[in-house]
DOGU-196735 format. One record per atom (N, C-alpha, C): residue number from 0; atom name; x negated, y negated, z. Coordinates in Angstrom, 1 decimal, always signed. Atoms other than C-alpha are relative to their C-alpha. Layout:
// residues N
[r NUM; 'CA'; [X; Y; Z]] ...
This chain:
// residues 168
[r 0; 'N'; [-0.2; -0.9; +1.3]] [r 0; 'CA'; [-16.1; -35.2; +7.7]] [r 0; 'C'; [+1.2; +1.3; +0.1]] [r 1; 'N'; [-1.0; -1.6; +0.2]] [r 1; 'CA'; [-12.7; -32.4; +7.1]] [r 1; 'C'; [-0.9; +1.1; -0.9]] [r 2; 'N'; [+0.6; -0.9; +1.1]] [r 2; 'CA'; [-13.9; -29.3; +5.7]] [r 2; 'C'; [+1.2; +0.3; -0.7]] [r 3; 'N'; [-1.0; +0.0; +0.8]] [r 3; 'CA'; [-11.7; -28.3; +2.8]] [r 3; 'C'; [+0.4; +1.5; +0.4]] [r 4; 'N'; [-0.6; -0.8; -0.2]] [r 4; 'CA'; [-9.2; -26.2; +3.3]] [r 4; 'C'; [+0.1; +1.4; -0.9]] [r 5; 'N'; [+0.5; -1.1; +0.8]] [r 5; 'CA'; [-9.6; -22.5; +2.1]] [r 5; 'C'; [+1.3; +0.8; +0.3]] [r 6; 'N'; [-1.3; -1.0; +0.0]] [r 6; 'CA'; [-6.5; -20.6; +0.8]] [r 6; 'C'; [-0.6; +1.3; +0.3]] [r 7; 'N'; [+0.1; -1.7; -0.5]] [r 7; 'CA'; [-6.2; -16.7; +1.6]] [r 7; 'C'; [-0.4; +0.0; -1.4]] [r 8; 'N'; [+0.6; -0.5; +0.9]] [r 8; 'CA'; [-6.7; -16.3; -1.9]] [r 8; 'C'; [-1.4; -0.3; -0.5]] [r 9; 'N'; [+1.6; +0.3; +0.3]] [r 9; 'CA'; [-10.6; -17.8; -1.9]] [r 9; 'C'; [-0.2; +1.1; +1.1]] [r 10; 'N'; [+0.6; -0.8; -1.3]] [r 10; 'CA'; [-10.7; -15.3; +1.5]] [r 10; 'C'; [+0.7; +1.3; -0.3]] [r 11; 'N'; [-0.6; -1.1; +0.1]] [r 11; 'CA'; [-9.9; -11.9; +0.4]] [r 11; 'C'; [-0.3; +1.1; +0.9]] [r 12; 'N'; [+0.5; -0.8; -1.1]] [r 12; 'CA'; [-11.5; -10.3; +3.6]] [r 12; 'C'; [+1.2; -0.5; +1.1]] [r 13; 'N'; [-1.1; +0.6; -0.9]] [r 13; 'CA'; [-8.4; -12.2; +5.6]] [r 13; 'C'; [+1.1; +1.6; -0.2]] [r 14; 'N'; [-1.2; -1.0; -0.4]] [r 14; 'CA'; [-6.3; -9.2; +7.1]] [r 14; 'C'; [+1.6; -0.8; -0.6]] [r 15; 'N'; [-1.5; +0.3; +0.5]] [r 15; 'CA'; [-2.5; -9.0; +5.3]] [r 15; 'C'; [+0.6; +1.0; +1.1]] [r 16; 'N'; [-0.5; -1.1; -1.0]] [r 16; 'CA'; [-0.1; -7.6; +7.9]] [r 16; 'C'; [+1.2; +0.8; -0.9]] [r 17; 'N'; [-0.7; -0.3; +0.8]] [r 17; 'CA'; [+1.8; -5.2; +6.2]] [r 17; 'C'; [+1.0; +1.3; +0.9]] [r 18; 'N'; [-0.9; -0.8; -0.7]] [r 18; 'CA'; [+4.4; -2.0; +7.2]] [r 18; 'C'; [-0.3; +1.6; -0.6]] [r 19; 'N'; [-0.1; -1.7; +0.6]] [r 19; 'CA'; [+3.9; +2.0; +6.7]] [r 19; 'C'; [+1.3; +0.8; +0.5]] [r 20; 'N'; [-1.4; -1.0; -0.3]] [r 20; 'CA'; [+7.1; +4.1; +7.0]] [r 20; 'C'; [-0.2; +1.3; +0.0]] [r 21; 'N'; [+0.4; -1.4; +0.1]] [r 21; 'CA'; [+6.8; +7.6; +7.7]] [r 21; 'C'; [+1.3; +0.5; +0.7]] [r 22; 'N'; [-0.8; -0.9; -0.7]] [r 22; 'CA'; [+9.1; +10.8; +9.0]] [r 22; 'C'; [-0.7; +0.3; +1.4]] [r 23; 'N'; [+0.6; -0.9; -1.0]] [r 23; 'CA'; [+8.7; +11.7; +12.6]] [r 23; 'C'; [-0.6; +1.1; -0.2]] [r 24; 'N'; [+0.9; -1.2; -0.2]] [r 24; 'CA'; [+7.5; +14.8; +11.9]] [r 24; 'C'; [-1.6; -0.3; -0.4]] [r 25; 'N'; [+1.4; +0.5; +0.2]] [r 25; 'CA'; [+4.3; +13.0; +10.5]] [r 25; 'C'; [-0.7; -0.1; +0.8]] [r 26; 'N'; [+0.6; +0.6; -1.3]] [r 26; 'CA'; [+3.6; +11.4; +13.5]] [r 26; 'C'; [-1.5; +0.6; +0.7]] [r 27; 'N'; [+0.9; -0.9; -1.0]] [r 27; 'CA'; [+1.7; +14.0; +15.7]] [r 27; 'C'; [-1.5; +0.4; -1.3]] [r 28; 'N'; [+0.8; -0.4; +1.5]] [r 28; 'CA'; [-0.3; +14.8; +11.7]] [r 28; 'C'; [-1.2; -1.6; +0.5]] [r 29; 'N'; [+0.6; +1.4; +0.1]] [r 29; 'CA'; [-1.3; +10.9; +11.9]] [r 29; 'C'; [-1.3; -0.2; +1.0]] [r 30; 'N'; [+0.7; +0.2; -1.0]] [r 30; 'CA'; [-2.3; +10.7; +15.4]] [r 30; 'C'; [-1.3; +1.0; +0.1]] [r 31; 'N'; [+1.0; -1.5; +0.0]] [r 31; 'CA'; [-4.5; +14.2; +15.0]] [r 31; 'C'; [-1.2; -0.8; -1.0]] [r 32; 'N'; [+0.6; +0.2; +1.2]] [r 32; 'CA'; [-6.3; +12.5; +11.7]] [r 32; 'C'; [-0.7; -1.3; +0.5]] [r 33; 'N'; [+0.6; +1.7; -0.5]] [r 33; 'CA'; [-6.7; +8.7; +13.4]] [r 33; 'C'; [-0.1; -0.6; -1.4]] [r 34; 'N'; [+0.0; +1.0; +1.6]] [r 34; 'CA'; [-5.6; +7.5; +9.8]] [r 34; 'C'; [+1.2; +0.1; -0.7]] [r 35; 'N'; [-1.4; -0.1; +1.2]] [r 35; 'CA'; [-2.6; +7.0; +7.2]] [r 35; 'C'; [-0.9; +0.6; -1.0]] [r 36; 'N'; [+0.6; -0.9; +1.1]] [r 36; 'CA'; [-3.7; +9.5; +4.6]] [r 36; 'C'; [+0.6; -0.5; -1.3]] [r 37; 'N'; [-0.5; +0.2; +0.8]] [r 37; 'CA'; [-3.2; +8.7; +1.1]] [r 37; 'C'; [+0.7; +1.3; -0.8]] [r 38; 'N'; [-1.3; -0.9; +0.6]] [r 38; 'CA'; [-0.5; +10.7; -1.1]] [r 38; 'C'; [+0.1; -0.4; -1.4]] [r 39; 'N'; [-0.5; +0.4; +1.3]] [r 39; 'CA'; [+1.0; +10.7; -4.3]] [r 39; 'C'; [+0.1; -1.4; -0.5]] [r 40; 'N'; [-0.2; +1.2; +0.7]] [r 40; 'CA'; [+1.1; +7.3; -6.4]] [r 40; 'C'; [+1.3; +0.2; -0.9]] [r 41; 'N'; [-1.3; +0.0; +0.7]] [r 41; 'CA'; [+4.2; +8.3; -8.6]] [r 41; 'C'; [-0.4; -1.0; -1.0]] [r 42; 'N'; [+0.4; +0.9; +1.6]] [r 42; 'CA'; [+2.3; +6.6; -11.7]] [r 42; 'C'; [+1.0; +0.8; -1.0]] [r 43; 'N'; [-1.2; -0.8; +0.5]] [r 43; 'CA'; [+4.3; +9.8; -13.3]] [r 43; 'C'; [+0.7; +0.9; +0.6]] [r 44; 'N'; [-0.8; -1.3; -0.7]] [r 44; 'CA'; [+6.9; +12.1; -12.5]] [r 44; 'C'; [-0.3; +1.4; -1.0]] [r 45; 'N'; [+0.4; -1.2; +1.0]] [r 45; 'CA'; [+5.9; +14.6; -15.4]] [r 45; 'C'; [-1.4; +0.6; +0.2]] [r 46; 'N'; [+1.5; -0.7; -0.2]] [r 46; 'CA'; [+2.4; +15.1; -14.3]] [r 46; 'C'; [-0.9; -0.4; +1.4]] [r 47; 'N'; [+0.3; +0.1; -1.5]] [r 47; 'CA'; [+1.3; +15.2; -10.6]] [r 47; 'C'; [-1.6; -0.3; +0.0]] [r 48; 'N'; [+1.5; +0.4; -0.3]] [r 48; 'CA'; [-1.8; +13.2; -9.4]] [r 48; 'C'; [-0.1; -0.5; -1.3]] [r 49; 'N'; [+0.3; +0.5; +1.0]] [r 49; 'CA'; [-1.8; +11.2; -12.6]] [r 49; 'C'; [-0.5; -1.4; +0.3]] [r 50; 'N'; [+0.9; +1.2; +0.2]] [r 50; 'CA'; [-3.0; +8.1; -11.2]] [r 50; 'C'; [-0.9; +0.1; +1.9]] [r 51; 'N'; [+0.6; -0.6; -1.4]] [r 51; 'CA'; [-5.1; +7.6; -7.9]] [r 51; 'C'; [+1.1; -0.2; +1.2]] [r 52; 'N'; [-0.8; -0.2; -1.1]] [r 52; 'CA'; [-3.9; +8.3; -4.6]] [r 52; 'C'; [+0.0; -1.5; +0.8]] [r 53; 'N'; [-0.1; +1.1; -1.0]] [r 53; 'CA'; [-2.5; +5.6; -1.9]] [r 53; 'C'; [+0.5; +0.2; +0.9]] [r 54; 'N'; [-0.9; +0.4; -1.1]] [r 54; 'CA'; [-0.9; +4.5; +1.2]] [r 54; 'C'; [+1.0; -0.9; -0.6]] [r 55; 'N'; [-0.9; +1.2; +0.3]] [r 55; 'CA'; [+2.2; +2.9; +0.4]] [r 55; 'C'; [+0.4; -0.5; +1.0]] [r 56; 'N'; [-0.1; +1.0; -1.0]] [r 56; 'CA'; [+3.0; +0.0; +2.4]] [r 56; 'C'; [+1.1; -1.0; -0.7]] [r 57; 'N'; [-0.6; +0.6; +0.1]] [r 57; 'CA'; [+5.6; -2.4; +2.4]] [r 57; 'C'; [+0.2; -1.6; +0.7]] [r 58; 'N'; [+0.0; +1.3; -0.4]] [r 58; 'CA'; [+6.2; -6.4; +3.0]] [r 58; 'C'; [+1.1; -0.1; +1.5]] [r 59; 'N'; [-1.4; +0.2; -0.8]] [r 59; 'CA'; [+9.9; -5.7; +4.7]] [r 59; 'C'; [-0.5; +0.7; +1.5]] [r 60; 'N'; [+0.0; -1.0; -1.5]] [r 60; 'CA'; [+9.4; -4.9; +8.7]] [r 60; 'C'; [+1.4; +0.3; +0.5]] [r 61; 'N'; [-1.5; -0.3; -0.7]] [r 61; 'CA'; [+13.2; -4.1; +8.8]] [r 61; 'C'; [+0.4; +1.2; -1.0]] [r 62; 'N'; [-0.5; -1.3; +1.0]] [r 62; 'CA'; [+13.5; -0.7; +6.9]] [r 62; 'C'; [+0.0; +1.2; +0.9]] [r 63; 'N'; [+0.0; -1.4; -0.7]] [r 63; 'CA'; [+13.5; +1.9; +10.0]] [r 63; 'C'; [+1.5; -0.1; +0.2]] [r 64; 'N'; [-1.4; -0.5; +0.1]] [r 64; 'CA'; [+16.5; +4.1; +9.8]] [r 64; 'C'; [+0.4; -0.4; -1.2]] [r 65; 'N'; [-1.3; +0.3; +1.4]] [r 65; 'CA'; [+17.7; +3.3; +6.3]] [r 65; 'C'; [-0.5; +0.7; -1.1]] [r 66; 'N'; [+0.3; -0.5; +0.7]] [r 66; 'CA'; [+17.3; +4.6; +3.5]] [r 66; 'C'; [-0.2; -1.0; -1.4]] [r 67; 'N'; [+0.6; +0.6; +1.0]] [r 67; 'CA'; [+16.7; +1.8; +1.2]] [r 67; 'C'; [-1.3; -0.2; -0.7]] [r 68; 'N'; [+1.6; -0.1; +0.7]] [r 68; 'CA'; [+13.8; +0.8; -1.0]] [r 68; 'C'; [-0.5; +1.8; -0.4]] [r 69; 'N'; [+0.4; -1.2; +0.3]] [r 69; 'CA'; [+13.5; +4.6; -1.9]] [r 69; 'C'; [-0.5; +0.8; +1.4]] [r 70; 'N'; [+0.4; -0.2; -1.0]] [r 70; 'CA'; [+13.1; +5.7; +1.7]] [r 70; 'C'; [+0.7; +1.2; +0.7]] [r 71; 'N'; [-1.4; -0.9; +0.0]] [r 71; 'CA'; [+15.7; +8.7; +1.4]] [r 71; 'C'; [-0.6; +1.5; -0.2]] [r 72; 'N'; [+0.5; -1.3; -0.2]] [r 72; 'CA'; [+14.7; +12.6; +2.2]] [r 72; 'C'; [+1.0; +0.4; -1.2]] [r 73; 'N'; [-0.9; -0.7; +1.0]] [r 73; 'CA'; [+16.4; +15.0; -0.4]] [r 73; 'C'; [+1.4; +0.3; +0.7]] [r 74; 'N'; [-1.3; -0.2; -0.6]] [r 74; 'CA'; [+19.0; +15.5; +2.0]] [r 74; 'C'; [+0.9; -0.9; +0.2]] [r 75; 'N'; [-1.1; +1.4; -0.3]] [r 75; 'CA'; [+20.2; +11.9; +2.2]] [r 75; 'C'; [-0.6; -0.8; +1.0]] [r 76; 'N'; [+0.5; +0.8; -1.1]] [r 76; 'CA'; [+18.5; +11.0; +5.5]] [r 76; 'C'; [-1.4; -0.5; +0.1]] [r 77; 'N'; [+0.9; +1.1; +0.4]] [r 77; 'CA'; [+16.2; +8.2; +5.9]] [r 77; 'C'; [-1.3; +0.7; +0.8]] [r 78; 'N'; [+1.1; -0.2; -0.7]] [r 78; 'CA'; [+12.7; +9.0; +6.3]] [r 78; 'C'; [-0.9; -1.2; +0.3]] [r 79; 'N'; [+1.0; +1.3; -0.6]] [r 79; 'CA'; [+11.5; +5.5; +7.5]] [r 79; 'C'; [+0.4; +0.1; +1.5]] [r 80; 'N'; [-0.4; -0.2; -1.1]] [r 80; 'CA'; [+12.0; +6.9; +11.1]] [r 80; 'C'; [-1.1; -0.6; +1.1]] [r 81; 'N'; [+1.0; +0.6; -0.8]] [r 81; 'CA'; [+8.4; +5.5; +12.4]] [r 81; 'C'; [-0.8; -1.0; -0.9]] [r 82; 'N'; [+1.0; +0.7; +0.5]] [r 82; 'CA'; [+6.9; +2.1; +11.6]] [r 82; 'C'; [-1.2; -0.5; +0.4]] [r 83; 'N'; [+1.2; +0.0; +0.0]] [r 83; 'CA'; [+3.3; +1.6; +11.4]] [r 83; 'C'; [-0.4; -1.4; -0.6]] [r 84; 'N'; [+0.0; +1.6; +0.6]] [r 84; 'CA'; [+2.5; -2.3; +11.3]] [r 84; 'C'; [-1.7; +0.1; -0.3]] [r 85; 'N'; [+1.5; +0.0; +0.6]] [r 85; 'CA'; [-1.3; -2.4; +9.2]] [r 85; 'C'; [-0.5; -1.3; +0.0]] [r 86; 'N'; [+1.0; +1.6; +0.5]] [r 86; 'CA'; [-3.8; -5.4; +8.9]] [r 86; 'C'; [-1.0; +0.6; -0.8]] [r 87; 'N'; [+1.4; -0.5; +0.7]] [r 87; 'CA'; [-6.0; -4.4; +6.0]] [r 87; 'C'; [-0.2; -1.3; -1.0]] [r 88; 'N'; [+0.5; +1.2; +0.7]] [r 88; 'CA'; [-7.9; -7.0; +3.9]] [r 88; 'C'; [+0.6; +0.1; -1.5]] [r 89; 'N'; [-0.4; +0.2; +1.2]] [r 89; 'CA'; [-6.2; -8.7; +1.1]] [r 89; 'C'; [-0.3; +0.5; -1.0]] [r 90; 'N'; [+0.6; +0.0; +1.5]] [r 90; 'CA'; [-8.3; -8.0; -1.6]] [r 90; 'C'; [+0.3; +1.7; -0.4]] [r 91; 'N'; [+0.1; -1.3; +0.4]] [r 91; 'CA'; [-7.9; -4.2; -1.3]] [r 91; 'C'; [+1.8; +0.1; +0.0]] [r 92; 'N'; [-1.3; -0.2; +0.3]] [r 92; 'CA'; [-3.8; -4.5; -1.4]] [r 92; 'C'; [+0.4; -0.5; -1.3]] [r 93; 'N'; [-0.4; -0.2; +1.9]] [r 93; 'CA'; [-2.1; -4.1; -5.1]] [r 93; 'C'; [+1.4; -0.3; +0.3]] [r 94; 'N'; [-1.4; +0.3; +0.5]] [r 94; 'CA'; [+1.3; -5.5; -5.7]] [r 94; 'C'; [+0.3; +1.4; -0.7]] [r 95; 'N'; [-0.2; -1.3; +0.6]] [r 95; 'CA'; [+2.9; -1.8; -6.6]] [r 95; 'C'; [+0.4; -0.1; -1.9]] [r 96; 'N'; [-0.9; +0.4; +1.5]] [r 96; 'CA'; [+4.9; -3.4; -10.0]] [r 96; 'C'; [-1.3; -0.2; -0.7]] [r 97; 'N'; [+1.0; +0.3; +0.5]] [r 97; 'CA'; [+1.7; -4.7; -10.9]] [r 97; 'C'; [-1.0; +1.1; -0.2]] [r 98; 'N'; [+1.1; -1.1; -0.1]] [r 98; 'CA'; [-0.7; -1.9; -10.1]] [r 98; 'C'; [+0.5; +1.5; -0.6]] [r 99; 'N'; [-0.8; -0.8; +0.9]] [r 99; 'CA'; [+1.6; +0.6; -11.5]] [r 99; 'C'; [-0.4; -0.2; -1.6]] [r 100; 'N'; [+0.5; +0.2; +1.4]] [r 100; 'CA'; [+1.3; -1.3; -14.9]] [r 100; 'C'; [-1.4; +0.2; -0.3]] [r 101; 'N'; [+1.2; +0.0; +0.1]] [r 101; 'CA'; [-2.2; -1.5; -14.7]] [r 101; 'C'; [-0.8; +1.6; -0.3]] [r 102; 'N'; [+0.6; -1.1; +0.2]] [r 102; 'CA'; [-2.6; +2.3; -13.9]] [r 102; 'C'; [+0.9; +0.7; -1.1]] [r 103; 'N'; [-1.2; -0.7; +1.2]] [r 103; 'CA'; [-0.2; +3.4; -17.2]] [r 103; 'C'; [+0.9; +0.6; +0.6]] [r 104; 'N'; [-1.4; -0.6; -0.6]] [r 104; 'CA'; [+2.4; +4.3; -14.9]] [r 104; 'C'; [+0.7; -0.3; -1.2]] [r 105; 'N'; [-0.9; +0.0; +1.0]] [r 105; 'CA'; [+5.3; +5.5; -17.5]] [r 105; 'C'; [+1.1; -1.1; +0.5]] [r 106; 'N'; [-1.0; +0.7; -0.4]] [r 106; 'CA'; [+8.1; +3.3; -17.8]] [r 106; 'C'; [+1.2; +0.4; +0.5]] [r 107; 'N'; [-1.0; -1.3; -0.4]] [r 107; 'CA'; [+10.1; +6.1; -16.8]] [r 107; 'C'; [-0.2; -0.2; +1.4]] [r 108; 'N'; [+0.3; -0.3; -1.6]] [r 108; 'CA'; [+8.4; +6.3; -13.5]] [r 108; 'C'; [+0.2; -1.0; +0.7]] [r 109; 'N'; [-0.6; +1.0; -0.4]] [r 109; 'CA'; [+8.5; +2.7; -13.1]] [r 109; 'C'; [+1.1; -0.6; +0.4]] [r 110; 'N'; [-1.1; +0.3; -0.2]] [r 110; 'CA'; [+11.8; +2.4; -13.9]] [r 110; 'C'; [+0.8; +0.8; +1.1]] [r 111; 'N'; [-0.4; -0.7; -1.1]] [r 111; 'CA'; [+12.7; +5.3; -11.6]] [r 111; 'C'; [+0.0; -0.6; +1.3]] [r 112; 'N'; [+0.4; +0.5; -1.2]] [r 112; 'CA'; [+11.1; +3.7; -8.6]] [r 112; 'C'; [+0.7; -1.4; +0.2]] [r 113; 'N'; [-0.9; +1.8; -0.3]] [r 113; 'CA'; [+12.6; +0.1; -9.1]] [r 113; 'C'; [+1.3; +0.5; +0.1]] [r 114; 'N'; [-1.6; -0.4; +0.1]] [r 114; 'CA'; [+15.9; +1.6; -9.5]] [r 114; 'C'; [+0.3; +0.5; +1.7]] [r 115; 'N'; [-0.1; -0.2; -1.3]] [r 115; 'CA'; [+15.4; +3.1; -5.9]] [r 115; 'C'; [+0.0; -1.4; +1.0]] [r 116; 'N'; [-0.4; +1.4; -0.6]] [r 116; 'CA'; [+15.2; -0.7; -4.8]] [r 116; 'C'; [-1.2; -0.5; +0.8]] [r 117; 'N'; [+0.9; +0.5; -0.9]] [r 117; 'CA'; [+12.5; -2.7; -2.8]] [r 117; 'C'; [-1.2; -0.2; -1.1]] [r 118; 'N'; [+1.4; +0.1; +0.7]] [r 118; 'CA'; [+10.0; -2.7; -5.5]] [r 118; 'C'; [-0.9; -1.4; +0.1]] [r 119; 'N'; [+0.7; +1.2; -0.7]] [r 119; 'CA'; [+9.0; -6.3; -4.9]] [r 119; 'C'; [-0.8; +0.1; +1.2]] [r 120; 'N'; [+0.6; -0.2; -1.4]] [r 120; 'CA'; [+8.1; -5.3; -1.3]] [r 120; 'C'; [-1.2; +0.8; +0.1]] [r 121; 'N'; [+1.1; -0.6; -0.3]] [r 121; 'CA'; [+6.2; -2.7; -2.1]] [r 121; 'C'; [-1.5; +0.1; -0.4]] [r 122; 'N'; [+1.6; -0.2; +0.2]] [r 122; 'CA'; [+2.1; -2.2; -1.9]] [r 122; 'C'; [-0.5; +1.2; +0.2]] [r 123; 'N'; [+0.6; -1.6; -0.2]] [r 123; 'CA'; [-0.2; +0.4; -2.3]] [r 123; 'C'; [-1.6; -0.3; +0.6]] [r 124; 'N'; [+1.3; -0.1; -0.6]] [r 124; 'CA'; [-3.8; +0.9; -0.9]] [r 124; 'C'; [-0.7; +1.3; -0.4]] [r 125; 'N'; [+0.6; -1.2; +0.8]] [r 125; 'CA'; [-6.1; +3.2; -2.5]] [r 125; 'C'; [-1.0; +0.6; +1.2]] [r 126; 'N'; [+1.2; -0.4; -0.7]] [r 126; 'CA'; [-8.0; +4.3; +0.7]] [r 126; 'C'; [+1.0; +0.1; +1.1]] [r 127; 'N'; [-1.0; +0.0; -1.3]] [r 127; 'CA'; [-6.8; +6.0; +4.0]] [r 127; 'C'; [-0.2; -1.4; +1.0]] [r 128; 'N'; [-0.4; +1.1; -0.6]] [r 128; 'CA'; [-5.8; +3.4; +6.4]] [r 128; 'C'; [-0.5; +0.9; +1.7]] [r 129; 'N'; [+0.5; -0.3; -1.4]] [r 129; 'CA'; [-8.0; +4.0; +9.9]] [r 129; 'C'; [+0.8; -0.6; +1.2]] [r 130; 'N'; [-1.2; +0.6; -1.5]] [r 130; 'CA'; [-6.1; +3.5; +13.6]] [r 130; 'C'; [-0.4; -1.2; +0.3]] [r 131; 'N'; [+0.6; +1.1; -0.3]] [r 131; 'CA'; [-8.7; +0.7; +13.8]] [r 131; 'C'; [+0.9; -1.2; -0.6]] [r 132; 'N'; [-0.6; +1.1; +0.8]] [r 132; 'CA'; [-6.5; -1.3; +11.3]] [r 132; 'C'; [+1.4; +0.1; -0.1]] [r 133; 'N'; [-1.3; -0.1; -0.5]] [r 133; 'CA'; [-3.2; +0.1; +12.9]] [r 133; 'C'; [+0.6; -1.2; +1.1]] [r 134; 'N'; [-0.1; +0.7; -1.3]] [r 134; 'CA'; [-1.3; -2.6; +15.2]] [r 134; 'C'; [+1.2; +0.8; +0.6]] [r 135; 'N'; [-1.0; -0.7; -1.0]] [r 135; 'CA'; [+2.6; -2.0; +16.8]] [r 135; 'C'; [+0.3; +1.4; -0.9]] [r 136; 'N'; [-0.8; -1.3; +0.6]] [r 136; 'CA'; [+4.3; +1.4; +16.2]] [r 136; 'C'; [+1.2; +0.1; +0.8]] [r 137; 'N'; [-1.4; +0.0; -1.0]] [r 137; 'CA'; [+7.8; +1.5; +16.5]] [r 137; 'C'; [+0.9; +1.1; -0.4]] [r 138; 'N'; [-1.0; -1.0; +0.2]] [r 138; 'CA'; [+10.4; +4.6; +16.5]] [r 138; 'C'; [+1.7; -0.5; +0.1]] [r 139; 'N'; [-1.4; +0.3; +0.3]] [r 139; 'CA'; [+13.7; +4.5; +15.5]] [r 139; 'C'; [+1.1; +0.2; +1.4]] [r 140; 'N'; [-0.5; -0.4; -1.3]] [r 140; 'CA'; [+16.4; +4.5; +18.3]] [r 140; 'C'; [+0.4; +1.0; +0.2]] [r 141; 'N'; [-0.3; -1.1; -0.5]] [r 141; 'CA'; [+17.3; +7.4; +20.0]] [r 141; 'C'; [-0.9; +1.1; -0.9]] [r 142; 'N'; [+0.5; -1.0; +0.7]] [r 142; 'CA'; [+14.2; +9.2; +18.5]] [r 142; 'C'; [-0.4; +1.4; +0.9]] [r 143; 'N'; [+0.3; -0.9; -0.8]] [r 143; 'CA'; [+13.6; +12.6; +19.8]] [r 143; 'C'; [-1.2; +0.1; +0.4]] [r 144; 'N'; [+1.6; +0.0; -0.3]] [r 144; 'CA'; [+9.9; +12.0; +19.9]] [r 144; 'C'; [-0.1; -1.2; +1.3]] [r 145; 'N'; [+0.0; +0.9; -1.1]] [r 145; 'CA'; [+10.9; +9.7; +23.1]] [r 145; 'C'; [+0.5; +1.0; +1.1]] [r 146; 'N'; [-0.4; -0.9; -1.1]] [r 146; 'CA'; [+12.1; +13.0; +25.1]] [r 146; 'C'; [-1.0; +1.4; -0.4]] [r 147; 'N'; [+0.5; -1.2; +0.5]] [r 147; 'CA'; [+9.7; +15.5; +23.1]] [r 147; 'C'; [-1.4; -0.1; +1.2]] [r 148; 'N'; [+1.3; -0.4; -0.5]] [r 148; 'CA'; [+7.3; +17.2; +25.6]] [r 148; 'C'; [-0.9; +0.5; -0.1]] [r 149; 'N'; [+0.8; -0.9; +0.5]] [r 149; 'CA'; [+5.3; +19.2; +23.4]] [r 149; 'C'; [-1.2; -0.7; -0.3]] [r 150; 'N'; [+1.7; +0.6; +0.0]] [r 150; 'CA'; [+2.4; +16.6; +22.8]] [r 150; 'C'; [+0.7; -1.5; +0.6]] [r 151; 'N'; [-0.1; +1.6; -0.6]] [r 151; 'CA'; [+1.8; +13.0; +24.4]] [r 151; 'C'; [-0.1; -0.8; -0.5]] [r 152; 'N'; [+0.0; +1.3; +0.5]] [r 152; 'CA'; [+2.3; +9.8; +23.6]] [r 152; 'C'; [-0.9; -1.0; +0.4]] [r 153; 'N'; [+0.4; +0.3; -1.1]] [r 153; 'CA'; [+0.1; +8.7; +26.2]] [r 153; 'C'; [-1.5; -0.9; -1.1]] [r 154; 'N'; [+1.0; +0.2; +0.7]] [r 154; 'CA'; [-2.8; +6.5; +24.6]] [r 154; 'C'; [+0.2; -0.6; -1.2]] [r 155; 'N'; [-0.4; +0.6; +1.2]] [r 155; 'CA'; [-0.7; +5.4; +21.7]] [r 155; 'C'; [+0.7; -1.4; +0.0]] [r 156; 'N'; [+0.0; +1.3; -0.4]] [r 156; 'CA'; [+0.0; +2.0; +21.3]] [r 156; 'C'; [+1.6; -0.3; -0.4]] [r 157; 'N'; [-1.2; +0.0; +0.7]] [r 157; 'CA'; [+3.9; +2.8; +20.9]] [r 157; 'C'; [+1.0; -1.1; +0.4]] [r 158; 'N'; [-1.0; +1.0; -0.6]] [r 158; 'CA'; [+6.1; -0.4; +21.6]] [r 158; 'C'; [+1.4; +0.4; +0.3]] [r 159; 'N'; [-1.2; -0.2; -0.3]] [r 159; 'CA'; [+9.4; +0.9; +21.8]] [r 159; 'C'; [+0.9; +0.8; -1.4]] [r 160; 'N'; [-0.8; -0.7; +1.2]] [r 160; 'CA'; [+12.2; +1.7; +19.6]] [r 160; 'C'; [+1.0; -0.8; -0.6]] [r 161; 'N'; [-1.1; +1.2; +0.9]] [r 161; 'CA'; [+14.3; -0.4; +16.7]] [r 161; 'C'; [+1.0; +0.8; -0.2]] [r 162; 'N'; [-1.4; -0.4; +0.3]] [r 162; 'CA'; [+17.9; +0.2; +16.1]] [r 162; 'C'; [-0.3; +0.5; -1.7]] [r 163; 'N'; [+0.1; -0.4; +1.5]] [r 163; 'CA'; [+18.4; +2.2; +13.0]] [r 163; 'C'; [+1.0; +0.1; -0.7]] [r 164; 'N'; [-1.0; +0.4; +0.6]] [r 164; 'CA'; [+20.4; +2.2; +10.6]] [r 164; 'C'; [+1.0; +1.3; +0.0]] [r 165; 'N'; [-1.0; -1.3; -0.4]] [r 165; 'CA'; [+23.4; +4.7; +9.5]] [r 165; 'C'; [-0.7; +1.4; -0.1]] [r 166; 'N'; [+0.6; -1.2; -0.1]] [r 166; 'CA'; [+20.9; +7.6; +9.0]] [r 166; 'C'; [-0.6; +0.6; +0.7]] [r 167; 'N'; [+0.8; -0.4; -1.5]] [r 167; 'CA'; [+19.9; +8.0; +12.4]] [r 167; 'C'; [+0.1; +1.2; +0.2]] 
């Protein structure tokens, strides 16, 4: 007798592999707290914290060093200098486009974030993500953190550097 196949949709506890991107200057704080903390959900640009705080994630593993998909600082540099792989239960992962509409995001806010690109790849989780749910951590090529002696990367699962984009 064969067991019926169970789809992922029927097993919401199955971990999904996603990626969190951040700037290098956030990395030390992330290691100190041992979690990816929630931040502004950008439900509204007119009213701060209008929606629940979230951890922003992407299905795209290839954004290190780019400014694509809204990963750009005010000065034009990439804020995607570190990629942290995470595995979180599928039931907790929300597709940003659908989630933002369910949370009464203004059309202007949704349009502005969609215009930045990659909105089909963005996911959100409404809780901090502890170190126990992290996988590989990758730094952009030529990251100053690889040379920085002020704090140690010992006992941190950094697997190496990725090639960066034009905004390294």
